[in-house]
N, C-alpha and C positions, 0 to 999 in steps of 0.2 A: 442439379437446382434440388430445391424440396419439390415432392410430390403435390403438397399442398399449397397452394400461395396463400391461404388464411390464417398461417402460423403466426399468433400475436406474440411479440417477443416482447416484455419488458427491459427495460434499460434503467437502470439504479443510478448508472454515473452523471457526473455533472458536465466536468470539463471536456471530455472528448464523447458528449453525448451525439452531438451531429456527425460526426465521422461514423461511430458504430451505429447509427441509423441508416447510413448509406451503405455501410456492410450488409446490415439487415437485409436493404431492400433488394440487393444484388441475389441475394438466396431467395427471394420471392417471398420473405418475411415481412410481418406487418409491425413496425417499430414503434411502441410506446413509452415515452420518456417519464420516469420517475425519478426527479433529479433529488437523492437522499444523502449525498456527499456531505452539503454543508458549505457556506462559504467560507472561504481560504482566505486568512488575516495574516499580514505579513507584521512580524512584532519587529517593528526598524531600530527602535533604541536598543531593544534587548539583542539584536543581531550585531551592531555597532559594539554593546559593550562586549559581548563575547567575542568579536574579533581584537578587541585589544586586548582582553585575557590571553587569549590564544597566542597571538605576537609576544607579550611581554611576561610569560610564563614558560617554564619547562615542563613538558607534557613527555611521558612514554609512549604513548599510542594516543590516535587521533581516529573516534569512528564516527563513522559518516553513513547514516540509516537512510537518508533519502535524496533523491537528487535536487528536487524542489528545496532542501535544506542548506546542501551545498551551495546553491546558485544564489540563495537568498542570503548568505554569510558573504558570499562574493560581493555581491551589490552593496552591502554593508562596506566593505572593506574598501571600494571604491567613493562611498561617500565619506569615509574618514581620510581618504587620499593615503592609504597605507595596501592597497593591491598587491603592489611587487612584495611587499613583506610579508602578506598574507599568503602567497603563492610557496614565496621562499621557506616560510616556515613549515607548510604542509611539506615541502618536498624534502626537509630535513627529521620528520619525524614519522616512526612507521604507521602507515594506515590500514584499519580495518573497515570494509564498509558491505552494505547489502545492498541489491537493489540494479538492475540494468541501467536507470538513467543517472545513479552516482557513477557507474563505472564510465558511460558516456561524459559526464561531467570530468572525471579524471584524466581520459584522455584528450580532450579539448586542451587542458593546460599541462600535457606531458607528465602527470604525475601516474607514480606505480602503486598499487596495493600490495600489504604485505600480507592482508588477511580480505579473501572475500569469500561471502554466503557462497555456496556453493547452488543451494536451491532458494536462496534470495529470501530465507527465514530466519529471524534473530535468534530460534535455536541454536540452528547451526552454526549462524556467525561467533556466538559465544564458546560453543564447544569447541572453534577454529582458535577463537583467541586465547582461551584457557591455560592452554600449553605452553604458551607464550608470555605471560603472565610470572612475572620472577615472586620469591617467597618476602620478598621486602615490598612495602608500599608502593604501588606504581602510581604515577598520576596519569588519569584519563580524562580528555576531552571528548565527551561524549554529546553528539546531536542526533536531538529528539524531535518529536511532535507529537506524539500521544501519551494516554494514560498508560499504555502497555509497557514503553519503553520505561517506565518506572521500575519494571520487574527487572529489565536488563542492568539498571541504575543498581539495584539491589544487589542482584548476584555479581556483579563486578565489585561491589563492596564487600561482599561476602568471602571473595577469595582475595583480598587484600588491597584494593585499588582504592585510591582516592580521586573520587568522580566530579568532574566540572559539568553539569549538565547545561548543555544550548539549546534552547528552544527559539530558533527563528521563525517559526509559523503554526498557526492552530486551526482549525476548523469551529466554526459558529455551529449552533445544532441547526439541523434542516427543516422546513415548515415541516410541523406535525400533521398538517392537512394531508400534505402529499405523501408522507408517511402511512397514514390512515388509508389512503385511497388505494397505495401499493398493497396492503396486507390484505385488503377488503377483496382486491381484483386475484390475489394469491387463493385466499381460502375458498371464493367462489369459482375457483378454477375458470376465469374469464382470460388466464393468460396461459400459454402452453411453454415459455420458458423465462426466465430473468435473469438478465445481465448482471453480474456483480465487478467492478474492477478493483476495488479495494475493499479491506477488511471493517474499513470504519462505514461504509455503506451496509454492510452485513449487521455490525453493532448495532448501527441506529436504527434498521428496522425490529429486530427481537427486542431492544431493550425498551421500546416504547409500544410493543406488539400486546393486544389484549390478550390473546392466547396463543403463548408462543408454542406449545404442544400442536395446535389446531394448525399453525404455519407450518411446523416441522412436518407434520403428515401430509399437507397438501403438497408439499416440496417432495418427500418420498414417494409419493402414490400418484402425482397428478402432474403439478408443473415443475419441469427441469430446473433444476440451478446451475447456472453455469459461472465458471470463477476463469479469470484472465489467467491466475497463476496458483502455485501452491499456498501463498499467504492466504491468499482470500479463500481457498479453498478449505485449507484447515478451518478457518473460523466458521465458515458452513458447517461442516463437521463437529465442529465445538458446540453448536446449538443442535446436534441430531438430526442433521441430514445428512445421509450416508451416500445418495445419490446425487454426485456433482460430476458435470460435465467440464473438465480443463483440458486443454493443450499440453501437449507435451514441451512446446516452444512458447514460452510464456510472450506472446505477444496478441495483439486485437485481432489481427486478418486470420492468425492461426487459431485461435478461440472461435470467431465466427465459421470457419472450415468446419473446425470440430463439432459443433452446435449443428451447421447442416447435416454433415455425414447421421450424428445421433438421431435426429428426427426423422431423417429418411430410412433408417432401420428401424425406428420404433414410431412408425406413425400414429399408435392407438394408445401412446404411451399413456 
């Protein structure tokens, strides 16, 4: 347990904020939720069209970047009565994936990936995939959800790939008032730490910040930034935050234990 039970821990997540709040309370922290992920919106018609495209066309690789994306495509395949064909097609094409949730989805359907991002990042996924791309044009089915994935699409095209981009879901912009409140609490040092569970949350905070330099300074000197994994931590680093607490095992429980140990070792941070 932390020595001081008055530690106020901000939580930027939306979907798992209740679960994280419970974990924070278990280490005697006080959770304060600022949900800045944004509402998830499923693109049903797009997903159905993407499933039909995947089944009807020849692809050299299928790249799945999120578990939610894979699940959304699966649901679409059921709606158009093509689920068996959808799974058969995925089992016949080399798969490249990132993320633990994507791996779990594959295992659920007895699918195996030829390429897996070892650290969960897009960069590692691309580096692992590039040597397997032939000199002639390869057709790649790329499941994405953020604008950052356009970079991956462009890089694949730069090495000769013909990319079909599938966007089964997206996020609406979060409430601006909530983002402003989180920024104010960080800058005024009303929080001891802030937990981020996705790079989207980090971007949403910094994109609309009144003073990004002041925000980064607060994180580097007073308020501990906490990331669930390397992807989120890298995004924090890109905004100038050098001090980021993250677990070796990219799980929620491990993240909270890492935070507890850090705050116990640095009570006056």
